[in-house]
Wavefront OBJ file of the C-alpha trace (Angstrom):
o trace
v -110.334 -12.134 138.461
v -113.831 -10.730 138.039
v -116.571 -10.010 140.559
v -120.176 -8.944 140.047
v -123.001 -8.374 142.468
v -125.940 -6.264 143.486
v -127.726 -5.133 146.624
v -131.031 -3.352 147.273
v -130.429 -0.373 149.574
v -133.493 0.719 151.641
v -133.268 4.416 150.716
v -133.886 6.701 147.770
v -131.160 7.056 145.171
v -130.433 10.638 146.313
v -130.166 9.620 149.976
v -127.974 6.647 149.087
v -125.685 8.787 146.903
v -125.445 11.539 149.535
v -124.821 9.150 152.449
v -122.053 7.467 150.491
v -120.469 10.929 150.224
v -120.085 11.178 154.012
v -116.611 10.021 155.125
v -117.689 9.502 158.740
v -120.487 7.163 157.670
v -118.152 5.214 155.418
v -115.420 4.919 158.007
v -117.968 3.682 160.558
v -119.404 1.119 158.141
v -116.212 -0.389 156.708
v -114.695 -3.037 158.977
v -111.098 -2.224 159.847
v -111.122 1.131 158.071
v -108.533 3.361 159.713
v -108.733 6.297 157.328
v -110.337 7.687 154.184
v -108.670 10.820 152.877
v -109.405 12.889 149.830
v -106.230 13.732 147.901
v -107.852 15.536 144.960
v -111.182 16.206 143.276
v -111.401 12.641 142.012
v -108.794 10.781 144.077
v -108.474 9.495 147.619
v -106.453 7.163 149.813
v -107.652 4.558 152.290
v -106.034 2.455 155.009
v -107.773 -0.772 156.040
v -106.553 -3.310 158.627
v -107.498 -6.859 157.729
v -107.005 -10.399 159.013
v -107.712 -13.493 156.954
v -106.794 -16.742 158.645
v -103.141 -16.462 159.733
v -102.419 -13.341 157.643
v -102.887 -9.843 159.097
v -101.951 -6.639 157.331
v -102.695 -2.960 156.866
v -103.580 -2.237 153.275
v -103.025 1.207 151.807
v -104.986 1.998 148.685
v -105.079 4.733 146.074
v -108.407 5.337 144.362
v -109.325 7.390 141.292
v -112.794 8.014 139.840
v -113.736 8.311 136.185
v -116.936 8.259 134.120
v -118.983 9.906 136.905
v -122.686 10.370 136.124
v -124.219 11.650 139.383
v -126.206 10.131 141.040
v -126.280 6.965 138.963
v -122.841 5.619 138.037
v -119.045 5.831 138.075
v -115.899 3.794 137.478
v -113.255 3.510 140.164
v -109.657 2.489 139.541
v -107.713 1.208 142.528
v -104.243 0.122 143.555
v -103.898 -1.399 147.032
v -100.664 -2.472 148.744
v -100.348 -4.594 151.885
v -96.612 -5.214 151.866
v -95.703 -8.903 151.798
v -99.320 -9.778 152.626
v -100.489 -8.863 149.161
v -101.517 -6.329 146.571
v -104.448 -5.652 144.291
v -104.997 -3.521 141.186
v -108.102 -3.128 139.116
v -111.276 -1.233 138.423
v -114.949 -1.415 139.319
v -118.027 -0.090 137.536
v -120.808 0.874 139.951
v -124.407 1.750 139.058
v -127.271 2.987 141.231
v -130.846 2.617 139.994
v -133.947 3.942 141.755
v -136.360 1.150 142.695
v -139.380 3.238 143.633
v -139.114 6.187 145.995
v -137.377 4.465 148.922
v -135.131 1.787 147.428
v -131.975 1.840 145.322
v -130.412 -1.048 143.452
v -126.597 -0.940 143.684
v -124.838 -3.056 141.030
v -121.101 -3.544 140.644
v -118.770 -5.293 138.217
v -115.071 -5.362 139.023
v -111.871 -6.701 137.546
v -108.662 -7.176 139.533
v -105.215 -8.699 139.726
v -103.977 -9.859 143.147
v -100.810 -11.376 144.577
v -98.794 -12.020 147.717
v -99.620 -14.158 150.762
v -103.328 -13.324 150.612
v -103.536 -14.899 147.163
v -102.117 -18.163 148.590
v -104.753 -18.665 151.303
v -107.423 -21.287 150.653
v -110.362 -20.081 148.587
v -112.970 -21.287 151.099
v -111.531 -19.130 153.908
v -111.047 -16.184 151.571
v -114.588 -16.394 150.185
v -116.059 -16.646 153.706
v -114.059 -13.626 154.893
v -114.921 -11.576 151.809
v -118.594 -12.426 152.234
v -118.519 -11.383 155.894
v -116.772 -8.074 155.139
v -119.289 -7.259 152.418
v -122.306 -8.267 154.503
v -121.046 -6.342 157.557
v -120.602 -3.200 155.452
v -124.090 -3.360 153.973
v -125.700 -4.098 157.357
v -123.946 -1.122 158.963
v -124.718 1.157 156.013
v -128.394 0.150 155.939
v -128.636 0.642 159.723
v -127.269 4.164 159.268
v -129.816 4.934 156.558
v -132.695 3.613 158.650
v -131.564 5.478 161.777
v -131.156 8.852 160.090
v -128.900 10.936 162.340
v -128.587 8.346 165.109
v -125.080 7.323 166.228
v -123.525 4.467 164.288
v -121.140 2.011 165.952
v -118.170 1.336 163.745
v -117.372 -2.220 162.787
v -114.272 -2.179 165.008
v -116.429 -1.462 168.082
v -115.572 2.209 168.496
v -118.615 4.493 168.451
v -118.745 6.923 165.575
v -121.129 9.814 165.115
v -123.251 9.560 162.029
v -124.257 12.747 160.345
v -127.810 13.550 159.318
v -128.767 12.440 155.850
v -127.036 15.016 153.684
v -128.691 16.500 150.645
v -126.970 15.881 147.343
v -125.453 19.197 146.402
v -123.666 20.135 143.241
v -120.871 22.470 142.338
v -121.424 24.993 139.517
v -119.903 22.528 137.048
v -122.494 19.909 138.104
v -120.171 17.584 140.018
v -121.277 16.222 143.368
v -119.439 17.679 146.349
v -117.247 15.195 148.161
v -117.886 12.747 145.332
v -114.811 10.765 146.225
v -116.525 9.656 149.435
v -119.388 8.145 147.467
v -116.981 5.883 145.766
v -115.162 5.183 148.999
v -117.652 2.720 150.454
v -117.865 0.471 147.464
v -114.254 0.892 146.440
v -112.721 0.208 149.823
v -114.912 -2.869 149.946
v -113.705 -3.790 146.482
v -110.067 -3.287 147.469
v -110.489 -5.425 150.569
v -112.386 -8.056 148.624
v -109.811 -8.196 145.862
v -106.896 -8.299 148.269
v -108.365 -11.296 150.079
v -110.000 -13.148 147.195
l 1 2 3 4 5 6 7 8 9 10 11 12 13 14 15 16 17 18 19 20 21 22 23 24 25 26 27 28 29 30 31 32 33 34 35 36 37 38 39 40 41 42 43 44 45 46 47 48 49 50 51 52 53 54 55 56 57 58 59 60 61 62 63 64 65 66 67 68 69 70 71 72 73 74 75 76 77 78 79 80 81 82 83 84 85 86 87 88 89 90 91 92 93 94 95 96 97 98 99 100 101 102 103 104 105 106 107 108 109 110 111 112 113 114 115 116 117 118 119 120 121 122 123 124 125 126 127 128 129 130 131 132 133 134 135 136 137 138 139 140 141 142 143 144 145 146 147 148 149 150 151 152 153 154 155 156 157 158 159 160 161 162 163 164 165 166 167 168 169 170 171 172 173 174 175 176 177 178 179 180 181 182 183 184 185 186 187 188 189 190 191 192 193 194 195 196 197
């Protein structure tokens, strides 16, 4: 299965990149996200609770980044398991392009293999759920960017404190600090999408 898409983010490329590095922002913006944890310089784990039609499950995913070119692109490899509800494996290429001073174009192209009960649900219900998850994430993320340091309500209804817009900082070797969190937003979305598609 393949998926491609794009979205204009109402913030500069540096602000978008830096905000996607903030685990609290990501957790607040991803529906059903229970945790995002860094396990290494370029790896992390995520737990997302999801319900599609009659199937509910907690998906645990492992993520690894490669081909990082801060602040413009990366590749993420993922492996998500939801027990009997389903699984997904694949990769996603993500690119950020400045569109003037206060807009960023986010493009993604992903490839995945899925299975389990989620793969057996009707495509209309799956597509509608995937579309809602994606739209909810982008709405919450854009609201955070427009509000600056204002509190963000997580998608599961529990208030979360958003941090001020962080500056993109680099380590001596040029890598972005907390880079795994940048990938987290798009990748957790990709995992959820692929597990329910």
